[in-house]
N, C-alpha and C positions, 0 to 999 in steps of 0.2 A: 503493499499500499504506499509505503514511503521510503525514501532514501534515508539514510540515518540523519544526517544535518544538511542544511544548505551550506553554500561556500561563505556566507556571511558570517557564520559561526566561526570564530577564531580557534584553531585547533592547538590550543596552548598544552603544553606538556604536563602540566599539574592538573589541568582539568581531566586530561585522558587518564592520568594515573587514579584520580579519584573516581572517574567512571568505573575503571577496572576493578578497584577495590570493592564498589558497592555490587558489581555483577557477580565477583568471585565469592563475595560473602553469602553465605546460605540463609543468614539471619537478616536481622534489621541493623543498619548503619546510621551513626550519627555524623554528619560532616561538619566541621568547624572551620569556617573559611573567613577571613578578613573581608569585611564589606568592599565591594568594588571590583572583586576578583572574579565575577561572571558565575554566581552559583546557578542563575536561571539557565545558562549554557549546558551546565553539567546536568540539569533537570532534562533539558532537551534531549541531551545523548541518552538519557535513561528511558525517557518517554519513548523515542523513536525505537529504541532496542526492543522494549517490551511490546510495542505494536506490532513489530515484525515478528516476534516469537509467539505472540498469543493474539492472533487477529481478531478474535471474536470478543476480546475482553476490552475494559474500559481503564482509563488512566484518571486518577483522582489527585488533583493539585489543591492544597489548602494554603491560604495565606490570610493574615489577620484582618486586612483592611480592603475595602472596596477598590480604592485607587491602586493597590496592589494587585487585585484581581485583574482589572483591565490591562494593567503594565504586563503582567506575565502572559497573558492571552496573546497580546500584540507581539511580545517577543518570541513566543512559541511559532506564531504564524511566519515570523522572519527567519527563525532558525532552523525549523524541521522543514524538510524538503517535501515538496508536493503534498503539503498539508493544506487543505481548503478551510475557509472559516466557517462552513456549515458543519465541520467535524468537531469544533472547539466550542464548548459552552461556557460562557462568562456568567456567573450566577452570584446573586446576593439575596437577603431576606426581602428586598422589595418586590421581587416577583411572587406571584400568589402559589400556595402550595399545589393548586390543581393544575396550573399551567407548568409548574416544575415538573411534575409526574410525567407529562406529556414530552416535555423537553428532553428528559434523559434518554429517550428512546432515538437509536440511530447515531448517538454522539460518541465520539472516541474519547475526547479529552474533556473533562469537567475541572474547570478553575473557579473556585468557590470560597466565600469565607466559611470557617468552620461550623459557626452556630446554624447556619442553613443547612448544612449537611447533616449535622447532628439531630435536628429537627426532622428531617426527612428519613433518617435511619430509624429514629424513634416511632414514627408512623408507617414505615414499611413503603414509603415512596421511591425509595432507591434501593437496588439489590446489592448489598455489599459483596456478595459472592461473584459478582461479575466484574469486580475490581482486580486488576492484575498488578497495579503499582500505586503506593500512596506515598506522595511526596509532600512533606510538611514544611513550609517555609515558616522561618522565625521559632523554630522547634524549642527554644527555651521557654516558651509559654505552656508547655505541656505539663503543667503542674496544677495541684488542687483540683477543682471542678471545672477549669476551663475545657471547652468543647474538644480541643485535640484529645484529651485524656479519654473521653468516652468513645470517639471515633476510633482512635488507635486499639482500644480494648475490643471493638467488634470486628476489626479487620482481619481478614484471613489471608491477606496477601503480604509481600515484602513492603516494609517501610523504610523510607529514607529521610531522615530530618536533616535540615540545614539551619546553620546560625552562626552569627559572627562570634557568639559567646554563648555557651549553654546555660551560664548562671552565676550568681553572684557568690556562691560558695560551694564546697564539695557535696554538702547535703542536698542542696538544690539540683546540682547536676546529677548526682546520683537518682534524684527522684524523677527527673527527666528520663534519664537511660530505663528506668524501670517502667514508667508509665508507656514508653515506646517500645519496650521489650529490646532494647539495643543489646547487640552482641559484639559489635566493633565500632571503633570510633576512628575517624580519619581526621587529625589535626594538622592544619597548615597555618603558619603565622607569617608575619613580614619578614622573620630573619632567615626563613628557608631559602636556598641558593636559587631555586627554580621560580621563584616568585618575586624577586627582587626587583626585577626591570618593569614589573607591573604594578607595584606598590607606589603609592603617593608619598612624596617625600614630605612628611609632616615636620615642621620645625616648631614644636610646641613653645609657646610663650605664655608666661603667667604675669598678668599685671596685678601687682599687689596695691589694693586701695586702702587709703586712710580714712576713717570716718570723720566728718567735721564734728566740732564741739557740740553743737545743738542735737545731733544724732546720738553722741555718747550719753548726753543728759537724758534724753527720751528713753533711750534703753535702760538706763539706771533707774527711772521711774517705773518702766514695766518690770525690771528685776525686782524692784521692791514690792510691787504688786503681787508677782509671782512668788517670791518669799513668803509673803503674808498668807497666800492660800495653801502653800504647802505646810506652813506651820499649823494652820487649822486642821488639815488632813492628818498630819502626824500626832497631834494630840488626841484624835479620836479613833483613828483606824490604824492597824499594824502595818504600815507602809514602810517598805524597806528601800531607800535610796542609796545606791552604792557608789554614786558619782556627783561631783560638785555640779556638773553640767546637765541640766534637764531638757531634753529635746522634745519634739512632738510625740516621738514613738513611746518615750517614758510616761508623758502626761496621757497618752491614750491607755497605757498599760494600767496607770493609776486608776483611771476612771473605770476600766474594766473591773478592777478589783473592788471599787466601791459599789459598782453594780451588782457583783456577786454577794456583797455582803448585805445589800439591801434587799435582795430576794430572801435570805434568810431572816433578817430581822429589820423591820420597816423603820426602826428608829434611825437607821443609817440614811434614810432617805434625804434627809436635809442637806446631806453631804454631796449628793448628786450635783447639786448646784455649784458647789465649790470645785469639784473634779471637773465638771464641764467648762466652768470659766477658767481653769488653768489650761485647758487646751487652746481657748480663746486667746488667752494671753501670749501662749507660746507661738501662736499664728502671727500675731501682731509684731512680736520680736523678730521672726524670721523676715517678715516684709520690710521692717525698718532696716535690718542688717543687710540684706542683699538687694532689695528691690527700691525702697524710697518712700517718702511720706505720701506722695499722691496715692500710691497702691495702699497703704495702710488706712488712709481716709476713704478710700473707695470701699474696702472690706467693712469697715464700721457703717458707712452709709448702707450697704446692702443688708447688713444685720439689722438696722432700724427700720427696714422695708418688711422684715418678716418676723415680728416680734411675737411668735407663736408660742414659744416655751417660756415657762416660769424663769428658768435660769437664765436664758437670754436677756428676758426683760429686766431683771436684777442687775445683769453685768452692764447692760446699757445705762442703767439708773445709778450705777456706783460713781460717787465722787471722784475717785481715782482716774477711772476711765475717762470721765467728762473733762477733768483737768488735762490729761494727756491729748484728748482730741483736740481741745482749745490750743494748746501748744503747736500741734501739727498744723492747723488752720493759720495760726500766726506766724509760722516760719516756713513759707513755702520753698524752702530750699530743696532742690533735686539731688538725688543721689549721685556722688562723684563719678560712678560708673558711667554715667552718660557722656560726660566730656571726654573720657578716656575711648569710649567706644566710637564717637564721631571722629575723633583724631584718627584712629585706625582706619576707618572708612575712608577718610580724605587721602591717606597714605596709598591705600590699594587703588582706589579709583583714578587718582592722579597719575600714579606710575603706569597703569594701563592705558596706553595711548590708543589702542584698538577699540576701547570701551567695551570690551566682551567679558568683563568680569563678572563672577557669580559669588555672591556672599550669603551665608545663612547665619542667622543670629538666634540662638535657642534661648527660650525662658520656661521657667516651669509654671509660669502663671498667664492665663489669659490678659488678666489686667495689665500686666507688663508689656505683653505683645501689643496691646491696642495703644498703651501710653508711648511706646517707642515708635509706633507707627506716625502717631501725631507729632512727636519731637522731630523725627527724622525729616518729615515733610516741612516743617517750619525751618529746618537746616538746610533745605533744599534738595534733598534726596528722595527719590521715588523708591517706594517700597510695597510689598504685598504680605497680606496677613494669611497664614496658614494654620488652622485650627481644627479640631474634631468637629463632628456633625451634631453632639449633644447640644441643646439650647434650653434656655431659660428666657423669662420675659426680658430680663435686663442684658441677656448675653446670648445673641444668636451665633449658632455655629454654622459651618459650611457644609452645604449638601456634597454628595458624592462629585456631581456634575461640577459644582463650584471647584472642589478640591482638584479635580483634574484639569480645570481650567487655569487654576492659579499656577500648578506645575508645569503646564505647558507654557504659559507666558514666561515663566521663570528660564525654563530651559532654551526657549527661543531667543530670549534677551530683550523681550519687551520690558521686563523687570529685573533688575541687577540684584536687588536685595529682598531676601525671603526672611520673614519674621515668623518663627514657628514654636508652637508647644511640642509636646513630647510625640504627637502624631506625625511629626516629620523626622522622627529619629529613626524609625524602624522601616528598613527595607527599601523605601521608596526612592526610586530613581530620578533624582532631581538634576541628573546631569553632573558636569565637572565643576567644582567650587574652587575658587582660589583662597577663600577666608571661611573658616568656620570659627564663630564665637560662641563661648560658653557665657552667657550673661550671668548665670549662677550655677553653682556646683550640683551635681546630681550625687544621691546617696546609693546609687546603683552602678555596678560594674557594668552590667549588659547595656545600660542607657548611655554611659560614657563612651563605650566602644561604639554604640550605634551612632552617637552624635559625630565623633572624630570621623567615621567612615564616611559622611557626607563629602569630605574633601578629597576629591579623586584625581585632580591634577597633579602632575609630576612636582610641582612647586606649591602645592597648597600648604596653608600655614593653618594651625590651631590656636586659638587665643583663649585664656582662661581669664575671665575677670574676677578677682577673689578679694572679698573684704577681710582685711586683717583682724585676726582675734575674734571672728566670729564663727558660728557653725559652716559659714561658707569655706573658711580655711580647713575647719576640722574634716568636713567631707571631702575636700580635695586631697588631704594627705591619706585619709582613709581609704580612697579608691585606688590611690597609687599602691599601697601595701596589698589591697586585695587582688589587684591585676597580677602582681608579682607572684602571689601564692597560687592563684588559680592557673596561671601558665606552668608552673611546676606540676600541679595536680593533673591537668590535662595530658601532659607529655608523659609523665613517669608513673603517676599512681593509679589512674583511672584505667590504662589499658590492662594493668596487673588484675585489678578488680573484675573487669569484664572477662578476662582469660579464665579466672576462676569460677565465675558464674557459668560460663559456657560448659566447663567441665562438668559442673553439676547438675546443669539443665542443658541437655544437648539440644540444639535447634533442628527443626527439619530442614531437609533439603529444599532449595526453591521449587523444585518441580512438584514436590510433595504438597505444597500449599494449594496446588490447582488440581490434584487428583480427585475423582469423584469417590466419595466413600463407597466401599465395597457393600453389596446386599448382605445384611447379617444372615447367618445360617437360621435354620428354621429352630435349632435348640437353643441358640444365643438369644433370639427373638423372645422365646418364652422365658428365658431366665431374666431378661432385663425389663423391669417395670417401667412402662413410659410414663414420664412425668406429665402431667396436665397443667396446660398454660393457659389462663382465663383471658378472655377477651374484655376490654375495658373501653368503653365510649366516653372521650373526655370534651368537654365543651371547649370550642375553638378559643375562647378568651383564656383558657387555662394552659394552653399548649406550651407556651414559653416559660412556665414555671419549671423548678427543679424536680418537683414531685414526679411528672411523667417519665423523667430520665431515669429516676430510680426504679420506677416500674418496670419500664423496658429492660434495665440491666438484670431484673429478677425473673424475666422471661415473659411477662404480660404482652399480649398482642393488642396494640394501641390503635385506636381510630378516633380521629377528631371530627365532631360534628355540632352544629348549633343546637343546643338543648334549650328547650323552654323554661326549665327549672333545673337547679342542681348543677353540679360541676362533673361528677364522676357517676355513670350509668354503669352499674355491675351485672344487672339481671333484668328480667322484664318486670320486676316489682321491686327492686333495690334501687333508690336514688341517694347520692351523697353530695351534701354542701359542704365544701372545705374552705376552712378560714384559719388563718393564724390568730394567735390570741390577740395581738394588738390591732388586727383589722376588725375582729370581733367587738373589741371594745369601742374602737372608732364607729363601727356601725350602729352602736347602741347610742352613742352620744350623739351623733348626727341624724339618727332616727331612720336611716335608709333600710335598716333591718326589718322594721316593722311598718314603715310607710311605703306607698307606691312610689316608684321612681319617677313617674310622670303622669300626667292625666290619663285616666282610662286603663292604668296598668295596674296589676296585683303587686302586692309587696313580696319580697323573697320568701317570707314564712308562709304566706297564703298560698303561693304556687307550690311550695314544698309539701305543704300540708294535704295538697289533693293527692298526693302519690300514695300508693298502698303501702310501701315500707320507706320512709324517708329519715336520713340520719343526718344530724348536723355535727361535723368532725372539727374539733377544735384543737389545734397544734400550739402548744404552749413553749413557743420559742421565745428567747429574751435576747435577741441579738441587739434590739435597741429598747429603751424604755417605753412602754405603751402610754397613752394618755391616761392621766389619773381619772378614776372613776369610785364614787362612793360604794362601798359593799353593798349597802342597802339596794342601791340601783342596780348593781351586778345580779344579786340574788333575785331581785324582782323580775330582771329580764330572763334569767334562767327559768324561774317558776313559771312564767307566762309561755315561753317555748314549750315546757314539758305538759302544762295542763290546758292551756287555752289551744296550742296547736298541735298537741299530742305528738310531738317530734321526739325521738331518742337524740340524746346528746352524748358524743363521746370525746374524751380528751386523750390527747396523746402529748408525750414528752418531747418528741423532736421529729424532724422530718422523716427519719428512718423508720421510727414507729408509725407514722402516718402511712408510709408506703406498705410496711408489712400488714398494716390493718386492712387497707384496700385490697391488697393481692389476695390475702388469705380469705377474706369475706367473698370476693369475686369467685375464687376458686371453689369454695364451698357450695355457692349458689350454682355455680355452672355445672361442676363435676356431678354434683349429687342430684340435681333437678334437671339436666340437661337443657338449660333455659334458653330460649331465643329471644333476641332484642325486639321490642315494638317501638319504633320511633313514630312521631316526635316525642312521644310521653310514654312514661311506664304505665302499668295498670294502675287505674284509680282504686280508690277502697270500695266505692259503689257509683253505680253509674244511673244518673237521674236522666229525664228527657232533655235538660239542659246539657249535660254532657254529651249526649248523643248528637243534639244539633250543633254543639260547637265542633265536634268530630267531622260532622259532614260539611260544615263551612270550612274547617281548616284543611279538607282535603282539595279544596281548590287552590291551584297554584298561585302563591302570592299572598294567600290568606293564612296568617298564623292565628294561635289561640287569642291573642289580644284583640286582633281586628275582628275576629269572630264575635267576640264579647261585645265590642262596640256595636256591631250589626244587630245583634239581638237586642240590646239595650235601645236602640233606636227604633226597631220594628216590632219586636215582640215575638214573632215566629217565622219560621221558614216561608210559610205561605205570604206573609206581609212583605218578606224579602224579595220573594219571586214577583209580587204584583207591584213592587215599587218602581218608579221611573229612574232613567238613568241619572238625572239631576239629584233626586232624592239619596240613591246610593252613593254618587260622587261627594255628597255633603257630609257623609260621616268621616270623622277625622282619620287621616292616613290612608283612605280607600282611593280617591282620585278617579278620573274618568276611565282610565285604562283598566283599573281593577273592576269598576264598575260594569263596563262592557262584559268582562269575562264573567263575571257574577251572573248577569242577565243571560248570557249565552248558555252558561251550564243549566239554568232553569227552565229555559223555553227551547232550547234546540233538540233536535232528533238525536238518539244516542249514536247514530252512525256518523254524525257530523264531527269534524276536527277542531279541536280547540288550539287557536294560535296564542304563543306565549310571548 
C-alpha cells in the first residue's frame, strides 16, 4: 500500500537506529529523544512498516493537544509515501460519538487526543483488537488516571512511547514504564556523537534580578501575614514544618491535613479558613516575587468578583490584606524583569538584519502573558498570545482553530514574538526560534526541557530571568540538580531495572500479539466457568465522568443514551441516580433536587419515583469541602426522599465502591433474571391511563415524556389532541409547527403512509 517513507523524510542515522530498536524489541519501547530531533519521522517509519506488515490493521497515534493532532497528521502525509488524506483520520472530542464510529471505518491511521479514544474504547465505538501499533506522544503523561494509562491497559498491540524526558524523578519514570508495560528504553541525548550536528547550540544565560525596595517591603508584609497564619495553625493542630521556606505545595499539604482533621472532628472547621488563606498568601508572594504588582492586584480583583466562600470573604476583609492592596495601588512599579526582557529583545531583533527572528517567551500565568502583550505593544513590538482553550468570563482562551492560526502566523514570520503559557511547551512545532525566554522558573524537569526544546536553530539562545533570593532562584537550582540525577538514572539504572523485569515477566513475541486465540477444547471449555459481564446504559451527560471508566475496567459492557431519568440503567426495572456528596448538598441548597428544572418539567426526584426500582447513590468523596448545610436540613431532605418519594438511598465511601456497587447490582439483575432493557424508560410501578397515553405520544419521533405531558395538560385526552388544529398544537411550549404536523399526520393518516422526519 505504501513505500516506507517519502524522500522528504531525512534518513538520519540515529532515527534509523531508534526505528530498528523498536522493531527488534518484541515488547514495548520508550524512546527518549531531545525536542527537535524528529520523533515524528520515527513514528512515520514505524507506521509505514506496520502498514506493510499487517495491511488489514490500523495504526493509532495519540498526542495530548488538538494542535498537535493536526500537526502530526500533516507531517505523516508529507513523510509516508503514497499516503492519501482519506486514509488518515484527524480526531478530537469536537466530533460527535456517532460520527466517530462511522469515521473509523476504512481508515488506516488514526491521530487523536487520548481522551477521545478512551471514551470510544469505553463505549465500544473503536475496536482495539484491530490496532497493530500504538504510538504515544509526550509519553511522560502516562501517570495517574490520565487517558494514556487506560488506553495502554486495553491495548493488545505493540506500544512505542515518545518523550523528551519521561519524568521529574525515578518514581515517576518507573510509573510511566509500568503503565505502558515498557521492556526497553532507547535514550538519546545532546552529547551523543550521532546527533551533535542536529542539536541546537543553546547558550544558556541567566539574568539575575534584584528586587526594588518597595517589592521587598511588601514581601515582608506578606511574610508577616503568613507567619501569623502558621502560628494559628501550629497552636491548634499538630502540623510539622521541616523547612523555613513554605511554598504553595507545603501550604496545600497543610490545608489537606486540616481538611482531614475536620472530617474527624468538626471543631477544627474554623481552621479551614486559616489554611485556605495561607494558600492565597503564598500565591500573592509568588506573584510579587516573579511576576509583578499588576498581576498581584489582578488576582485580588478576581477574588473580589467571586466572594462565594466564607474563607475568601474573610480574607478579603482582613485589614492586613487591605493594607497590602493599598500599597500595591499606590506604587505602580513594574517588576524589573520587564526592562531586562525588552533589552534582550532589542539585541536579537536589531542584530537580525533579515528580520526573520523568532522569539518565544514563556510564563506560568495567563495574566503575565496578557500583561507582557500590552507592555511590548507599548514598546513597539508586535507579539501574539498563545494560551489554552479553557475559558472563564474574565479570561477567554483560544479555540483549536485560533491556536493553529497563531502558530502558523509565528512560523510564517507574520509575528516574531510568541507569548505562551505551558500549552506552548509540549511538542508543538513552532518552527526554529532564535531565543527562548523563561520569564519565570518552572518546578518541573519535564517542563524545563520542553521549554528549552523550542529553540531549534543552531545558534539559538535560552535565557532565564531569575529573581534573586526568591522561589524563582530556588526552583532554578532545584531543576539543575534534578536534571543531572535524571540523566544518570536513564542511562545507567533504568535499563538494568527493565532487564530484571523482562527476565521475571517475559514479553510475548510481536507476532503473538496478533495471533487469533485458538478455539478451546471441549474439555477445557467445560472446566472454565465463563465470567458474566453486565450491560449498563449510561446517560450521555455522565459519559465523561471517571465512574464509567472504572466500570469498563471491571468488564462492564457500556452504552450511552439519553435517559429521561437517572444516570445508570442496570436492568428493565433498576435505575440509579448518581451524585457525589458535595453535589447532593448543593442540589438541596439550590433546590434543583426537589424543584422542576424548568417550566413544565418534573423534578429529578419525581422522575425517579416513577420507576419501578429507583436508587439514589451518594458517594462520600471529600476532595473538596462541600457547602455547609445544617444537619436538620440534611436529615429532613433524606427523610423526604425515603418517605415522600419512596426511593432507596445508598452511600458509598469512594469512587471505587460506587463502581463495585453498580457492577455487582447490574450483574445480579441480568445474570439471574436475564433482563432486557426497555428504553426510553424502565418499567414503572403501575400503569395508569395517563401512563399509557404518555407512552403513545412519546412513541412519535421528536416527542419525549416532557412534551407528552404538556400536550395532555393542554388538551386532556388523545382524542382532543387528534382533533386539535395545527396552530393549537404548535402553541404548546417546545412543540412548534414541525412537530405539530408530525403529530397530526400520525393521528389522521393511513397506516401505510410514510412519516417524514
